[in-house]
N, C-alpha and C positions, 0 to 999 in steps of 0.2 A: 139931251143927246151927248154933250160934253162927257157928262157922269156916265152913260153907259158905255162911251168907247172906252174911256180910261179904266173901267171896272173890268172889260174885258181883257185888257192888256195887264192888269194886275192879277187876274186869274187865268192868264194865257195857257197855262199847262193843263188845267182842267179841259180846255176846248180840244188841245192837242191829243189828249187820252181818249177823250169823247169820241173825236172823229176816227181815231185808229180803230176803236172797239166798234164803231158802226160800220167801217168798211169790211171788216171781219165778217160782220153779218150780211153783207152784200147792200148796205145802205148806201145812197149817193154820196160822194164826196163833196163838202161844203167847205173846203179848205181854202176856196177862193174869197169866202164872205170874211175871212180873218184877214186876208190882203186888204179889204177895203178898210177894215176896222183899223189896221196897222197904219195905213196911209191917213186917216182921220185923226188917229191918236198923235202921229207925229205932226200934223197941222196945228193941233192944238196946243202941243207942247212948245212949237217954236217960238210963239211970242212970250212965252215965260222963261226963256234963255238968256242968262246974263253971257252973252256973246263976246269970244275971245279969239285969238288968232288961231289956236288948234281948231276950233270948230270950223273955221274956215277951210283949214286944211282938208279935214274930213268931208266938208261940202265938195270942195274942188276933186278928191277923189271920187265922189260919187257922180259928179259931173261929168268927169274924165270916163268913167265906165259907160255913161249913158251914151255919151258922145261917139266911143270907140268904134260903134258899128258904122258910122258914117263917114270914116276917115282910112278905111282899108282898101287895099288895092284891089279887092274883088268883093263882090256880093255874096252873101250867104242867105239862107232861110232866115225869114223875117220872124218866124215863129220861134227859131232858135235863138234869136235875139230877144225875144218877148221871154222866152223861158229864162234865159240869163238874167234879164231884169227881175224876173220872178224870184229866183232862187238866190241872187246876189244883192240886188239893190234893196228890195223889200226888207230884209234881215238888217241890212245896214241903217234902216229907220229907226231901229231901237236904240241906236245911238243918241238921236236927238230926242228919244222919248225918254232915255234916261237923264239926259241934261235938264230935261223941265223939272219946274218946281213940285209939279205933282207926283213926280216919282223920285224924289230925293232920299226917302227913307229906304229901309231894308224889305219893305213889303212884299217886293215883287219876288225876292227870295224867300221869305216867308211862307209865301203862298203856293210855293211849288212842291212844299213837302207832302202835303195831303195827295195831291195827285199822282206824284211819282210813288208814294208808298203803296197808293190803291192799285197803280198799274203793276207794281212789282210783285204785291202780294196775288193779284190775279195771275201774274205770270209764272209765279212758284205754283199754282194749282195747275194751270195749264202745262206746264213742262213736266210735272210728275204723273199727272192723271192722263195726259193725253186725249182729251175727248175726239171723237171721230170727226165732227164739223171742224175742229180746230187743225187737225192733222190734215184734212182735205184742203182746208184754206191755205195753209203754208207750203203744201206740196204744190198745188196749181201754182201760186205766186212765183216760188223759186223755181218751178219746171219751165214757166214761160220767160223767167228773167235771164237764165243762162243759156247761152248759144253752145250746145254740146249735144253730143249723140247721148243714146240711153246707157252705154257702158261709161262714157266718160263722166257722166251726169249723176250715175248712182250714189259714188262717193262723196260728191260734195252735198248732194240732197241729204244724206245719211248724216253728215257732218253738219249741217245746218240745223238738222233736228235734235242735235246734243246741245245746242246753244240756246239758253233763255232768253226769249223775245217777247213775251207778253203777247199785246195785241198785234204787234209789228211782225211781219215775215222774217225779217232778218232782226240781228241781234243789236245792231248799232245804237238805236235809240237807247234801249235798256242799258246797255253796256255803258255808254257815257253818262247817262243819267244818274246811274248806281257811283259812278265817280263823285259827281258833282253833288249828289245827295249825302254821300259819306263827307265829303269834305266840308260841307256846310253844316251838319251836324257835329263834325269835329271841332269847328271853329265855335259853335253854343257851347259845348261840352267842355272843351279842354281851354279853348282860349279866352272866351268871354265868361266861362264858369256861370252861366245863366241859362237854365234849360229845363224842359219838362220831360216828363215819361215818355210821351211821344217821339221827343228828339233821341232818346236812347233806342227806341224801337226802330226807327229811321237808320241810326247808325249802325245796328245789328243786321236790319235786313239789306241793306244798301250793300253791306261788305259781303254778304251772302250771295246775293244776286250777280255782283260785280264778277266774281269768278265762273259762276255758271253762265254767263253771257259770253265768256271766251274771247274778250275783246284785248288782244295782247298789249297793246299801249296802254290802254285804260288800266289794264292790271300793273303792268311794269310802273306807271307814274303813281298807282296807289301805293304801291310797296314803298316805293322812294318817300312819298308824303307821309306814310306810316311811320317809317324808320326816323324820319326827319321830326315829326310830331312827338314821338316817344322820346328822343333824344333832348327836346325842347321841354317837355314835361318833366324829364328826370333831373336836368341841370338846374331847372326852376323849382324843383319840388312841388309841383302842382298836386293839389288833391286828385285830380281826374288821371294820375299815372297809374293807380292801380286798374282802373278800368281798362286802360290801354293794355298793360300786364296780362290781364286776364283774356282780352281780346287776341293778343299773340298765342297764349297758351290753346284758346280755343281754335285759331285759324291752322295751328301745327297739328293739333289731334284731328281737326276736320280734313285736312289736306292729306293726312297718311292714312286716314280711312278712305279717302276717294281713291287715293293711288292704289290700295290694295283691292278694293272693290273692281277698278279698270283693270289691273293686272290679271286678276282672276275670272272674270266673268264677261270682259270684251273680247270681240273677236280680235284676234292678232293682226290680221290684215288691217282692220281699221285703227287699230291703236298705231300701226305704222305711217298710215295715211296721215293721220292728224299730226303725228309727230314730224313727218316730210314737210308738211304744210308750216310747221311753227319753227322747226329748227334748222334744217337743211338751206344751203344758200340758194339752191335752183328752186323757185317757188315761193320763198319766204319773202318778208317784207323789204329787207335789203338789196337781196338778190334782185326782185321784181322792180324796186325803184331805181337802181342804176342802168338795167336794162331799160327802162322808161326814160330815164334821161338821155341815154344814147339814141333811142329811138325819135325822139321830138327835138333834139338839140340843133336841128336845122330849121326848126318852126320856131324858135326863140328869136325875138326881135326888140328892137327898142321901144316902138309902141304897141306890137302885138298884133294879133288878127281878129279883135273884135268880142266883146262881151258875149259870154255863152258859148262861144264857137267850140270850145273844147269841154263843156259841162255835161253832165249827167243827161241835160234835155237835148244835147246834139246827139247823145249815143242813142236816145229813144227816136230821134228823127233820122238815123242811119248814117249820122258823121262819125267821122273818127273823134273819140274822147279819150280824156286823161282823168280817170276816177280815183286815182291811187295816190296823188301827190300834189298839193296845192303850191308847192315851192316850184312845181313845173308847169301846172295850168295855169297859174297867175300870170306868170311871164309871157305864157304862150298866148293868152286872150288878151292881157293889158300891157305886155310887153315889160321890160326891164323898170321903164318909169312908173308902171302901176304898182310892181312888185316893191320898188324902192318908197313908193308913197305910202304902202300898207305895212311895210316893215318899219318906218319911221314913224307911222302913227303907233304901233305896238310897243314900240321902244321908248318913244317918250312917254307913253301911257304906263309902262312899267316904272320907268323912274319916278312918276308922279305917285304910283301905287307904293314904291318902297318908301316914299317920305310919309306916307300915312298909312304904312302897313297894317298897324293894330287895328285900324277901323276898315281896311279895305282887304282883309285875308283872303276871303273866299274870292273876290274878283281878281286878285293878282294870281292865286293858284290856277283858278280857271283860265286865266290867259297864258299863263305859261304852259299848261297841258295843250292848249290850242297850238301854240307855236311848235311843241314837240310833234303832236298829232299831224301837223301839216305834211311831215314828212311821208307819211304812208295815207292821207285821207284827203278828202275835198272838203274840209272843215268850214270854209267859208261859203259852200253853195249848195251843200247836200242837207236837206231839210232835217232827216233823221239826226244829223249831228249838231244840229242846234245852233246855226251860226247867228242867229238873233241874240242868244245869250252871251256870245263874245262881244258883240256890239254894244249890248245892254251893259256889260261889264265894264268895257272901255270908257263908255258915257258915265257910268255910275262913279269911276275913279276919278274922272276928270271934275266932276261936281264935288266929290268929297274934298279933292285937291283944293279947290277953289275956296271952301269954306273950311280948311283945316285948322283954323283958330278956334272954331266953334265945335268942332267934332267931340272932342271931350265931354263938354257940359252936354251936348246932345246924346251922346250914349250913356252917360250916367243917369240921364232922366230916364232913358228907355230901359237900363238895366233895373233900376229901381221900380219902375211899373211892371217889369217881368216879374221881379222878385215877390212884389207884393200879390200879384196873381197867383204865384205858385204858392205863397203861404196860405192865401186864402182858398185854394184848392185843397191842400193838406188838410186844413181845418174841417172842411165840408167832409172829407173822407173820414176823417176821425170820428166825427160826429155820426156818420152813416154806420160806423162799424159799431159804435156805443150802442145804437138804436137796435 
């Protein structure tokens, strides 16, 4: 059973993709089984952890969140608390999973490439060909999610259809996943200089899907990441810099083509609607978040109002929620004490990550993105934003930091193994071509 649970976690993204695809065809949601597997995998990992003070801090944060329900001045729905546990505490268990000896390698990240590539490839097909069953599925889900009249909803509905989302009704999962896959592929190609053709395919497809998913924070972070990576490759004169230059040229040509298509063929009112959502102060990310802070400032307190009280689960149950900023939601739920603990965990992990940056490049970049995305999203509790990945990255950084003296030998052995595999594949391809 131990092997079964650990293998499910190692291939976790395949199960997420399969569940999302099954829901699209009306099959029953079985995601609760993943929760049980996560708990079991965490229990298996706990005895293998070389415990230190930082682990105790994370455990205290977990315990504090669990106990918060019982120390508020009023009681709220027990189901809301349960949904908070499900969306915030279960992903946190991935920290302890990543700290275990069974997950000390980068296998978890290696394994997310194939399912994400598959989901994005299917997403491209669904986006451009729009099968009837897919359009119906998205329309029904989006229509039920928005609380608006027909006239007010039509623009939002049309806007969501312009965003690539694959098996999910909204584009959040694919938008964030595209960034993660792009960064991980870039790490292997540019930093490690040890990659396969599949990594190149992931690099190109994720970059393509990122912009069609239209997740503004993901795109902005990707551009910043891409600029920094290009400068690094140029300064270090890395062989991969030519690939980056080619991608820049392709992106400029591609972007110019899309702009011309939009300006010549799209409805003027719809283009104006999209621009208003993205640029204008009223209704954009900055304006909405400032208004959100003003609205909830009276609800912020030292110890908060309890786990899950303002999450997406609370909104589903008819309670007031804070879906668009974890810098507001976390102190509202867990108080400034909870926010301070969370920020302290992230800050110290970034410090450790910088110390082993060469070997924790992806994890550090992912955590940095998480801290930026917190401004406008509930990244620590909304499943489609993959909170489990951030906790896994935190745990992985800590594990790498603990054995930092051994990392160089570990990675050299890993790269040597990968190069031999690549050489073997090239030899096989040549032999097939000669035949």
